[in-house]
C-alpha beads as a LAMMPS data file, in Angstrom:
LAMMPS data file: protein, C-alpha beads

342 atoms
341 bonds

1 atom types
1 bond types

-500.0 500.0 xlo xhi
-500.0 500.0 ylo yhi
-500.0 500.0 zlo zhi

Masses

1 110.0

Atoms # bond

1 1 1 4.722 -13.796 -24.413
2 1 1 6.748 -10.621 -23.948
3 1 1 8.984 -10.781 -20.903
4 1 1 9.062 -7.940 -18.368
5 1 1 12.318 -6.038 -18.838
6 1 1 13.912 -5.111 -15.493
7 1 1 16.824 -2.867 -14.568
8 1 1 18.265 -3.374 -11.076
9 1 1 20.008 -0.457 -9.326
10 1 1 21.908 -1.364 -6.140
11 1 1 25.381 -0.464 -4.893
12 1 1 26.014 -4.004 -3.601
13 1 1 27.626 -6.261 -6.193
14 1 1 26.463 -9.342 -4.283
15 1 1 22.839 -8.148 -4.242
16 1 1 22.985 -7.348 -7.948
17 1 1 24.384 -10.791 -8.741
18 1 1 21.914 -12.775 -6.620
19 1 1 18.815 -10.833 -7.621
20 1 1 19.711 -10.929 -11.303
21 1 1 20.325 -14.676 -11.245
22 1 1 17.138 -15.433 -9.324
23 1 1 14.821 -13.139 -11.264
24 1 1 16.233 -14.427 -14.540
25 1 1 14.872 -17.872 -13.658
26 1 1 11.335 -16.478 -13.853
27 1 1 9.914 -17.299 -17.297
28 1 1 8.223 -13.920 -17.705
29 1 1 11.023 -11.665 -16.396
30 1 1 14.260 -10.594 -18.036
31 1 1 16.880 -8.603 -16.133
32 1 1 18.225 -6.527 -18.991
33 1 1 20.864 -4.805 -16.874
34 1 1 22.184 -3.739 -13.493
35 1 1 23.755 -0.537 -12.206
36 1 1 25.726 0.286 -9.043
37 1 1 24.533 3.894 -8.862
38 1 1 21.999 6.299 -10.406
39 1 1 24.469 7.836 -12.856
40 1 1 25.073 4.531 -14.578
41 1 1 21.373 3.665 -14.242
42 1 1 20.391 6.852 -16.054
43 1 1 22.374 5.885 -19.141
44 1 1 21.105 2.302 -19.070
45 1 1 17.470 3.377 -18.809
46 1 1 17.832 5.345 -22.030
47 1 1 19.726 2.563 -23.807
48 1 1 17.913 -0.536 -22.511
49 1 1 14.374 0.858 -22.069
50 1 1 13.333 -1.353 -19.116
51 1 1 9.682 -1.817 -18.168
52 1 1 10.355 -1.772 -14.404
53 1 1 13.154 -0.365 -12.246
54 1 1 14.178 -2.039 -8.967
55 1 1 15.840 0.663 -6.881
56 1 1 17.746 0.800 -3.605
57 1 1 17.476 4.120 -1.771
58 1 1 20.738 4.286 0.177
59 1 1 23.510 4.587 -2.410
60 1 1 26.700 6.615 -2.940
61 1 1 27.161 9.498 -5.396
62 1 1 23.406 10.165 -5.632
63 1 1 20.782 8.806 -3.237
64 1 1 17.851 6.912 -4.640
65 1 1 15.297 9.583 -3.680
66 1 1 17.024 12.348 -5.606
67 1 1 17.379 10.042 -8.585
68 1 1 13.737 8.970 -8.387
69 1 1 12.473 12.553 -8.369
70 1 1 14.540 13.343 -11.451
71 1 1 13.345 10.146 -13.119
72 1 1 9.671 10.938 -12.467
73 1 1 10.129 14.411 -13.909
74 1 1 11.867 13.415 -17.129
75 1 1 11.207 9.702 -17.703
76 1 1 8.367 8.401 -15.468
77 1 1 8.234 4.616 -15.162
78 1 1 7.218 1.947 -12.616
79 1 1 9.728 1.720 -9.755
80 1 1 9.850 -0.914 -7.009
81 1 1 11.888 0.098 -3.956
82 1 1 14.055 -2.712 -2.568
83 1 1 15.435 -1.280 0.658
84 1 1 16.877 -2.305 3.993
85 1 1 14.832 -2.185 7.188
86 1 1 17.028 0.342 8.972
87 1 1 15.022 3.261 10.385
88 1 1 16.715 5.542 7.890
89 1 1 15.991 3.142 5.049
90 1 1 12.320 2.922 6.019
91 1 1 11.941 6.705 6.100
92 1 1 13.645 7.018 2.738
93 1 1 11.363 4.356 1.298
94 1 1 8.350 6.419 2.389
95 1 1 9.848 9.424 0.643
96 1 1 10.300 7.275 -2.443
97 1 1 6.622 6.307 -2.451
98 1 1 5.697 9.969 -2.154
99 1 1 8.052 10.727 -5.035
100 1 1 6.286 8.240 -7.307
101 1 1 7.511 4.697 -6.610
102 1 1 4.676 2.172 -6.926
103 1 1 5.747 -0.367 -4.315
104 1 1 8.243 -1.047 -1.554
105 1 1 9.794 -4.278 -0.352
106 1 1 12.131 -4.990 2.530
107 1 1 15.593 -6.218 1.686
108 1 1 16.574 -9.191 3.911
109 1 1 19.105 -8.760 6.689
110 1 1 22.204 -9.853 4.780
111 1 1 23.211 -10.005 1.125
112 1 1 23.389 -13.804 1.155
113 1 1 19.734 -14.077 2.232
114 1 1 18.457 -11.861 -0.574
115 1 1 17.690 -14.903 -2.691
116 1 1 14.954 -15.939 -0.237
117 1 1 13.018 -12.783 -1.090
118 1 1 13.187 -12.844 -4.873
119 1 1 9.991 -14.866 -5.354
120 1 1 8.075 -12.075 -3.656
121 1 1 10.130 -9.477 -5.513
122 1 1 9.117 -11.105 -8.788
123 1 1 5.458 -10.676 -7.841
124 1 1 6.052 -6.985 -7.091
125 1 1 7.722 -6.587 -10.489
126 1 1 4.742 -8.211 -12.219
127 1 1 2.333 -5.885 -10.421
128 1 1 4.459 -2.834 -11.228
129 1 1 4.595 -3.764 -14.899
130 1 1 0.801 -3.508 -15.065
131 1 1 0.623 -0.058 -13.500
132 1 1 -1.021 2.648 -15.569
133 1 1 1.588 5.261 -14.904
134 1 1 0.862 8.934 -14.334
135 1 1 3.303 11.787 -14.163
136 1 1 3.095 13.112 -10.641
137 1 1 0.097 15.418 -10.396
138 1 1 -1.572 14.150 -13.578
139 1 1 -3.723 11.545 -11.879
140 1 1 -7.248 12.719 -11.113
141 1 1 -6.962 10.702 -7.918
142 1 1 -4.310 12.714 -6.112
143 1 1 -6.082 16.049 -5.776
144 1 1 -7.614 16.342 -2.321
145 1 1 -10.385 18.817 -1.511
146 1 1 -11.552 20.136 1.841
147 1 1 -12.468 17.924 4.759
148 1 1 -15.800 16.162 4.959
149 1 1 -18.229 16.418 7.870
150 1 1 -19.132 13.529 10.186
151 1 1 -21.676 13.119 12.956
152 1 1 -21.318 9.574 14.178
153 1 1 -21.451 7.444 17.312
154 1 1 -19.693 4.098 17.709
155 1 1 -19.072 3.705 14.016
156 1 1 -16.001 2.145 12.432
157 1 1 -14.337 2.690 9.064
158 1 1 -12.104 -0.129 7.811
159 1 1 -9.756 0.431 4.865
160 1 1 -7.545 -1.963 2.938
161 1 1 -4.979 -1.294 0.209
162 1 1 -1.805 -2.606 -1.370
163 1 1 0.160 -1.382 -4.398
164 1 1 -0.469 2.356 -4.758
165 1 1 -2.173 2.424 -1.385
166 1 1 0.147 4.843 0.388
167 1 1 -0.987 7.643 -1.923
168 1 1 -4.616 6.477 -1.821
169 1 1 -4.564 6.536 1.979
170 1 1 -3.121 10.042 1.956
171 1 1 -5.922 11.282 -0.288
172 1 1 -8.598 9.788 1.966
173 1 1 -7.098 10.482 5.390
174 1 1 -6.203 14.105 4.648
175 1 1 -9.929 14.743 4.234
176 1 1 -10.888 13.236 7.596
177 1 1 -11.740 15.808 10.309
178 1 1 -11.107 15.252 14.036
179 1 1 -14.795 14.288 14.393
180 1 1 -14.437 11.331 12.023
181 1 1 -15.112 7.846 13.389
182 1 1 -12.288 5.556 14.414
183 1 1 -10.514 3.953 11.481
184 1 1 -8.645 0.660 11.154
185 1 1 -6.330 0.171 8.201
186 1 1 -4.332 -2.555 6.507
187 1 1 -1.750 -1.447 3.972
188 1 1 0.422 -4.264 2.648
189 1 1 3.899 -3.365 3.862
190 1 1 6.806 -5.129 5.540
191 1 1 7.817 -4.587 9.186
192 1 1 9.398 -1.213 9.837
193 1 1 7.744 0.562 6.937
194 1 1 4.272 0.866 8.461
195 1 1 5.581 2.925 11.373
196 1 1 7.212 5.334 8.920
197 1 1 4.008 5.492 6.890
198 1 1 1.949 6.247 9.995
199 1 1 4.296 9.047 11.070
200 1 1 4.174 10.670 7.650
201 1 1 0.386 10.481 7.433
202 1 1 0.081 11.806 10.979
203 1 1 2.108 14.867 9.974
204 1 1 -0.234 15.506 7.029
205 1 1 -3.626 14.822 8.587
206 1 1 -5.968 16.490 11.085
207 1 1 -6.688 13.125 12.671
208 1 1 -4.159 11.114 14.631
209 1 1 -2.581 8.360 12.554
210 1 1 -0.344 5.777 14.199
211 1 1 0.823 2.210 13.958
212 1 1 -1.429 -0.006 16.064
213 1 1 -0.329 -1.797 19.222
214 1 1 -2.114 -4.768 20.753
215 1 1 -5.074 -3.615 22.838
216 1 1 -5.302 -0.095 21.407
217 1 1 -8.803 1.422 21.613
218 1 1 -10.340 2.647 18.347
219 1 1 -11.250 6.249 19.073
220 1 1 -12.937 9.125 17.271
221 1 1 -10.441 11.070 15.184
222 1 1 -7.862 8.266 15.210
223 1 1 -6.648 5.890 12.502
224 1 1 -4.748 2.730 13.441
225 1 1 -2.518 1.101 10.814
226 1 1 -1.745 -2.595 11.193
227 1 1 1.988 -3.118 11.795
228 1 1 3.890 -4.880 9.051
229 1 1 4.442 -8.549 9.817
230 1 1 1.332 -8.877 12.029
231 1 1 -2.379 -9.325 11.483
232 1 1 -4.806 -6.881 13.077
233 1 1 -8.365 -7.718 14.143
234 1 1 -11.165 -5.616 15.587
235 1 1 -12.932 -6.768 18.719
236 1 1 -15.577 -5.332 20.983
237 1 1 -15.199 -4.866 24.730
238 1 1 -18.455 -3.588 26.170
239 1 1 -19.205 -0.335 24.393
240 1 1 -15.663 0.064 23.096
241 1 1 -13.827 -1.185 20.037
242 1 1 -10.269 -2.443 20.508
243 1 1 -7.719 -3.969 18.155
244 1 1 -5.681 -7.104 18.676
245 1 1 -2.323 -7.346 16.938
246 1 1 -1.226 -10.934 16.503
247 1 1 1.014 -13.289 14.613
248 1 1 -0.312 -15.965 12.314
249 1 1 0.058 -17.537 8.895
250 1 1 0.167 -15.479 5.726
251 1 1 -3.219 -14.887 4.103
252 1 1 -3.080 -14.274 0.350
253 1 1 0.710 -14.199 0.860
254 1 1 0.257 -11.187 3.132
255 1 1 0.708 -10.288 6.790
256 1 1 -1.093 -8.058 7.618
257 1 1 -4.052 -9.242 5.580
258 1 1 -7.047 -7.112 4.625
259 1 1 -9.295 -10.189 4.720
260 1 1 -8.339 -10.870 8.344
261 1 1 -9.198 -7.300 9.359
262 1 1 -12.422 -7.046 7.344
263 1 1 -13.711 -10.409 8.577
264 1 1 -13.207 -9.293 12.189
265 1 1 -14.941 -5.962 11.498
266 1 1 -17.933 -7.838 10.062
267 1 1 -18.221 -9.828 13.285
268 1 1 -17.505 -7.015 15.759
269 1 1 -19.203 -4.018 14.151
270 1 1 -21.690 -5.387 11.596
271 1 1 -23.905 -2.632 10.205
272 1 1 -22.035 0.009 12.243
273 1 1 -19.076 -0.229 9.865
274 1 1 -18.076 1.096 6.473
275 1 1 -15.561 -0.956 4.481
276 1 1 -13.339 0.507 1.784
277 1 1 -11.133 -1.566 -0.520
278 1 1 -8.649 0.365 -2.615
279 1 1 -5.870 -0.160 -5.130
280 1 1 -3.774 -3.315 -4.985
281 1 1 -2.710 -6.517 -6.678
282 1 1 -4.373 -9.858 -5.999
283 1 1 -7.582 -10.701 -4.126
284 1 1 -6.886 -9.891 -0.466
285 1 1 -9.824 -8.059 1.083
286 1 1 -12.511 -9.104 -1.411
287 1 1 -13.925 -11.967 0.646
288 1 1 -13.684 -9.975 3.875
289 1 1 -15.500 -7.061 2.250
290 1 1 -18.244 -9.458 1.180
291 1 1 -18.545 -10.633 4.798
292 1 1 -18.888 -7.003 5.864
293 1 1 -21.619 -6.366 3.305
294 1 1 -23.499 -9.490 4.329
295 1 1 -23.281 -8.305 7.969
296 1 1 -24.973 -5.030 7.026
297 1 1 -21.974 -2.754 6.542
298 1 1 -21.795 -0.314 3.654
299 1 1 -18.977 -1.247 1.278
300 1 1 -17.075 0.968 -1.147
301 1 1 -14.555 -0.073 -3.789
302 1 1 -12.145 2.211 -5.650
303 1 1 -12.842 2.433 -9.371
304 1 1 -10.510 1.134 -12.051
305 1 1 -9.552 4.524 -13.497
306 1 1 -8.136 5.860 -10.226
307 1 1 -6.413 2.616 -9.144
308 1 1 -2.705 2.028 -9.626
309 1 1 -3.485 -1.712 -9.774
310 1 1 -7.129 -2.812 -10.095
311 1 1 -6.674 -6.360 -8.761
312 1 1 -8.214 -6.288 -5.280
313 1 1 -11.126 -3.962 -6.137
314 1 1 -11.866 -5.913 -9.316
315 1 1 -12.126 -9.169 -7.356
316 1 1 -14.433 -7.541 -4.803
317 1 1 -16.724 -6.307 -7.568
318 1 1 -16.723 -9.761 -9.184
319 1 1 -17.796 -11.361 -5.901
320 1 1 -20.603 -8.874 -5.296
321 1 1 -18.864 -7.348 -2.277
322 1 1 -19.151 -3.721 -3.429
323 1 1 -22.269 -1.713 -2.619
324 1 1 -20.759 1.097 -4.680
325 1 1 -17.719 1.835 -6.825
326 1 1 -16.187 5.299 -6.611
327 1 1 -13.192 7.316 -7.823
328 1 1 -10.580 7.743 -5.124
329 1 1 -11.156 11.479 -4.708
330 1 1 -14.862 10.848 -3.974
331 1 1 -14.358 8.125 -1.369
332 1 1 -14.260 10.482 1.671
333 1 1 -17.692 11.908 0.728
334 1 1 -19.063 8.418 0.105
335 1 1 -17.885 7.347 3.572
336 1 1 -19.568 10.387 5.136
337 1 1 -22.831 9.750 3.269
338 1 1 -22.846 6.091 4.284
339 1 1 -22.371 6.974 7.950
340 1 1 -25.180 9.540 7.874
341 1 1 -27.538 6.871 6.547
342 1 1 -26.423 4.192 9.023

Bonds

1 1 1 2
2 1 2 3
3 1 3 4
4 1 4 5
5 1 5 6
6 1 6 7
7 1 7 8
8 1 8 9
9 1 9 10
10 1 10 11
11 1 11 12
12 1 12 13
13 1 13 14
14 1 14 15
15 1 15 16
16 1 16 17
17 1 17 18
18 1 18 19
19 1 19 20
20 1 20 21
21 1 21 22
22 1 22 23
23 1 23 24
24 1 24 25
25 1 25 26
26 1 26 27
27 1 27 28
28 1 28 29
29 1 29 30
30 1 30 31
31 1 31 32
32 1 32 33
33 1 33 34
34 1 34 35
35 1 35 36
36 1 36 37
37 1 37 38
38 1 38 39
39 1 39 40
40 1 40 41
41 1 41 42
42 1 42 43
43 1 43 44
44 1 44 45
45 1 45 46
46 1 46 47
47 1 47 48
48 1 48 49
49 1 49 50
50 1 50 51
51 1 51 52
52 1 52 53
53 1 53 54
54 1 54 55
55 1 55 56
56 1 56 57
57 1 57 58
58 1 58 59
59 1 59 60
60 1 60 61
61 1 61 62
62 1 62 63
63 1 63 64
64 1 64 65
65 1 65 66
66 1 66 67
67 1 67 68
68 1 68 69
69 1 69 70
70 1 70 71
71 1 71 72
72 1 72 73
73 1 73 74
74 1 74 75
75 1 75 76
76 1 76 77
77 1 77 78
78 1 78 79
79 1 79 80
80 1 80 81
81 1 81 82
82 1 82 83
83 1 83 84
84 1 84 85
85 1 85 86
86 1 86 87
87 1 87 88
88 1 88 89
89 1 89 90
90 1 90 91
91 1 91 92
92 1 92 93
93 1 93 94
94 1 94 95
95 1 95 96
96 1 96 97
97 1 97 98
98 1 98 99
99 1 99 100
100 1 100 101
101 1 101 102
102 1 102 103
103 1 103 104
104 1 104 105
105 1 105 106
106 1 106 107
107 1 107 108
108 1 108 109
109 1 109 110
110 1 110 111
111 1 111 112
112 1 112 113
113 1 113 114
114 1 114 115
115 1 115 116
116 1 116 117
117 1 117 118
118 1 118 119
119 1 119 120
120 1 120 121
121 1 121 122
122 1 122 123
123 1 123 124
124 1 124 125
125 1 125 126
126 1 126 127
127 1 127 128
128 1 128 129
129 1 129 130
130 1 130 131
131 1 131 132
132 1 132 133
133 1 133 134
134 1 134 135
135 1 135 136
136 1 136 137
137 1 137 138
138 1 138 139
139 1 139 140
140 1 140 141
141 1 141 142
142 1 142 143
143 1 143 144
144 1 144 145
145 1 145 146
146 1 146 147
147 1 147 148
148 1 148 149
149 1 149 150
150 1 150 151
151 1 151 152
152 1 152 153
153 1 153 154
154 1 154 155
155 1 155 156
156 1 156 157
157 1 157 158
158 1 158 159
159 1 159 160
160 1 160 161
161 1 161 162
162 1 162 163
163 1 163 164
164 1 164 165
165 1 165 166
166 1 166 167
167 1 167 168
168 1 168 169
169 1 169 170
170 1 170 171
171 1 171 172
172 1 172 173
173 1 173 174
174 1 174 175
175 1 175 176
176 1 176 177
177 1 177 178
178 1 178 179
179 1 179 180
180 1 180 181
181 1 181 182
182 1 182 183
183 1 183 184
184 1 184 185
185 1 185 186
186 1 186 187
187 1 187 188
188 1 188 189
189 1 189 190
190 1 190 191
191 1 191 192
192 1 192 193
193 1 193 194
194 1 194 195
195 1 195 196
196 1 196 197
197 1 197 198
198 1 198 199
199 1 199 200
200 1 200 201
201 1 201 202
202 1 202 203
203 1 203 204
204 1 204 205
205 1 205 206
206 1 206 207
207 1 207 208
208 1 208 209
209 1 209 210
210 1 210 211
211 1 211 212
212 1 212 213
213 1 213 214
214 1 214 215
215 1 215 216
216 1 216 217
217 1 217 218
218 1 218 219
219 1 219 220
220 1 220 221
221 1 221 222
222 1 222 223
223 1 223 224
224 1 224 225
225 1 225 226
226 1 226 227
227 1 227 228
228 1 228 229
229 1 229 230
230 1 230 231
231 1 231 232
232 1 232 233
233 1 233 234
234 1 234 235
235 1 235 236
236 1 236 237
237 1 237 238
238 1 238 239
239 1 239 240
240 1 240 241
241 1 241 242
242 1 242 243
243 1 243 244
244 1 244 245
245 1 245 246
246 1 246 247
247 1 247 248
248 1 248 249
249 1 249 250
250 1 250 251
251 1 251 252
252 1 252 253
253 1 253 254
254 1 254 255
255 1 255 256
256 1 256 257
257 1 257 258
258 1 258 259
259 1 259 260
260 1 260 261
261 1 261 262
262 1 262 263
263 1 263 264
264 1 264 265
265 1 265 266
266 1 266 267
267 1 267 268
268 1 268 269
269 1 269 270
270 1 270 271
271 1 271 272
272 1 272 273
273 1 273 274
274 1 274 275
275 1 275 276
276 1 276 277
277 1 277 278
278 1 278 279
279 1 279 280
280 1 280 281
281 1 281 282
282 1 282 283
283 1 283 284
284 1 284 285
285 1 285 286
286 1 286 287
287 1 287 288
288 1 288 289
289 1 289 290
290 1 290 291
291 1 291 292
292 1 292 293
293 1 293 294
294 1 294 295
295 1 295 296
296 1 296 297
297 1 297 298
298 1 298 299
299 1 299 300
300 1 300 301
301 1 301 302
302 1 302 303
303 1 303 304
304 1 304 305
305 1 305 306
306 1 306 307
307 1 307 308
308 1 308 309
309 1 309 310
310 1 310 311
311 1 311 312
312 1 312 313
313 1 313 314
314 1 314 315
315 1 315 316
316 1 316 317
317 1 317 318
318 1 318 319
319 1 319 320
320 1 320 321
321 1 321 322
322 1 322 323
323 1 323 324
324 1 324 325
325 1 325 326
326 1 326 327
327 1 327 328
328 1 328 329
329 1 329 330
330 1 330 331
331 1 331 332
332 1 332 333
333 1 333 334
334 1 334 335
335 1 335 336
336 1 336 337
337 1 337 338
338 1 338 339
339 1 339 340
340 1 340 341
341 1 341 342
């Protein structure tokens, strides 16, 4: 079995040492090198030809975002962002995802606790190594068209995504007009990053996009993103839909979990909902989407060609949870058609 070749770029010598030692214990991963800054990383990428780059974003000499944009232009490859949870770090991580990084992970509070996170980091590296990589703009999935038209009452759209999902969400949400039904979203992300994601999407979209708070109503023209580190569930209060944001155990190693959200939507909204499961590693969301379909909801799964990682959609298809499979750029129209028929 070929091992996944990793290059780690971080200005902290302690982080480089701990992460290299821990990842090297994984039987399928080989840390072929480390670099304290992008200039040294550039030379090592050419010489060592890694499969995946782990990149910090706040570094001296050249910040990680500038380096990433240059890398995507001249030598595109899978990049996992490993960044601190400072507000600045979270915003920069969002910029990195927009620039072409495939995943983001929160760096623990102190260098000595980094080792606790490397098991999860190893999973992100494995997912990144399987990404079918596009030069920015080459993917047929990233070109958004005009907005779609909705005429709905008390309908709900629930979306779930993981690796590659920040771009997938942008493509879908940019097409949503102010008349679109309320939307509830789980994107696998750590605490701090979901608020940055919501702000960026809100700036790009006609609808309001924000990180959910406990008790928020789900309103027309609004999308609520589950906060990192918490599950989000939909509940009904009279004629209104509300969300509850709560703690709880990890589901499929995730919090928030798509399954938790989708299962609650099946119970609260039934046939008044549309469920959409998009790109991501693993199986989170597949069983919940099946519950939605069995409750009468229309269910849509992103197709393999437009996915960054086809894990979650593939599992949903295998289980019979998908009423239809669609390319990412067609999902907004499919949502609109499903709501017209409901």
